[in-house]
C-alpha positions in Angstrom: -16.6 -36.0 73.1 -17.7 -37.6 69.9 -20.6 -36.5 67.8 -22.2 -38.7 65.3 -24.8 -37.7 62.8 -27.2 -40.1 61.3 -29.3 -39.2 58.4 -32.4 -41.2 57.6 -33.0 -42.7 54.2 -35.9 -40.4 53.6 -33.7 -37.3 54.3 -31.0 -38.7 52.0 -33.6 -38.9 49.2 -34.7 -35.4 49.8 -31.1 -34.1 49.9 -30.3 -35.9 46.6 -33.4 -34.3 44.9 -32.5 -30.9 46.3 -28.9 -31.2 45.0 -30.3 -32.3 41.6 -32.7 -29.4 41.5 -29.9 -27.0 42.5 -27.6 -28.3 39.8 -30.3 -28.1 37.1 -31.2 -24.5 38.1 -27.5 -23.5 38.0 -27.0 -25.0 34.6 -30.1 -23.5 33.2 -29.1 -20.0 34.5 -25.6 -20.3 33.0 -27.1 -21.5 29.7 -29.6 -18.6 29.5 -27.0 -16.0 30.5 -24.7 -16.9 27.6 -25.5 -15.0 24.5 -26.8 -17.2 21.7 -26.1 -16.2 18.2 -28.4 -17.5 15.6 -27.2 -18.6 12.2 -28.7 -15.5 10.7 -26.7 -13.3 13.1 -23.5 -15.3 12.3 -24.0 -14.7 8.6 -24.6 -11.0 9.3 -21.4 -10.8 11.4 -19.4 -12.5 8.7 -20.8 -10.1 6.1 -19.8 -7.1 8.3 -16.4 -8.5 8.9 -15.9 -9.1 5.1 -17.1 -5.6 4.3 -14.7 -4.1 6.9 -11.8 -6.2 5.5 -12.5 -5.2 1.9 -12.8 -1.5 2.9 -9.4 -1.6 4.7 -7.8 -3.4 1.8 -9.2 -0.9 -0.7 -7.9 2.0 1.4 -4.4 0.5 1.6 -4.4 -0.2 -2.2 -5.6 3.4 -2.8 -2.9 4.9 -0.6 -0.2 2.7 -2.2 -1.4 3.7 -5.7 -1.4 7.4 -4.7 2.2 7.1 -3.4 3.3 5.3 -6.5 1.6 8.0 -8.7 3.4 10.7 -6.8 6.8 8.9 -7.1 6.2 8.3 -10.8 5.2 12.0 -11.3 8.4 13.1 -9.5 10.5 10.7 -11.6 8.9 11.9 -14.8 9.3 15.5 -13.8 13.0 15.0 -13.0 13.5 13.1 -16.2 11.9 15.9 -18.2 14.1 18.5 -16.5 17.2 16.4 -17.2 16.2 15.9 -20.8 15.7 19.7 -21.2 19.1 20.4 -19.7 20.7 17.7 -22.0 18.9 19.2 -25.0 20.1 22.7 -24.1 23.7 21.4 -23.7 23.5 19.6 -27.0 22.1 22.7 -28.7 24.9 24.8 -27.2 27.5 22.3 -28.4 26.0 22.1 -31.9 26.0 25.9 -32.0 29.7 26.1 -31.1 30.6 23.3 -33.4 28.7 24.9 -36.3 30.5 28.2 -35.6 33.9 26.4 -35.8 32.9 24.6 -39.0 31.6 27.9 -40.6 34.8 29.8 -39.5 37.0 26.9 -40.8 35.1 26.8 -44.1 35.4 30.6 -44.4 39.1 30.6 -43.7 39.6 27.7 -46.0 37.6 29.6 -48.7 39.7 32.7 -48.1 42.9 30.7 -48.5 41.6 29.0 -51.6 40.5 32.4 -53.0 44.0 33.8 -52.2 45.7 31.0 -54.0 43.4 31.3 -57.0 44.0 35.1 -57.1 47.8 34.5 -56.8 47.7 32.1 -59.8 45.5 34.4 -61.9 47.9 37.3 -61.3 50.9 35.5 -62.7 
């Protein structure tokens, strides 16, 4: 059994108009459903994004500076401690050296005085 359908020209015109109307209504629905940003809104969004980026960068720079400051402070503190220790060692060495010089000079003076005394007794 074969079925055949015939559509009249008038019905074809109606179907074309119906398809066109359906297509237009679908397109208009899709276009109205999509959010439309105005130029003003785009500028606002760009401003907010820039502000956010600047804040984040400033925060990172601040944290880096703080870390560098702490590291520098530790280095300065360590350097000061080592300088103090070095100065104490130097002072101690100078004290010992001075004692040796003084004792050497004193013993040299005693020997010289003994020689002078010996010569004057003769």
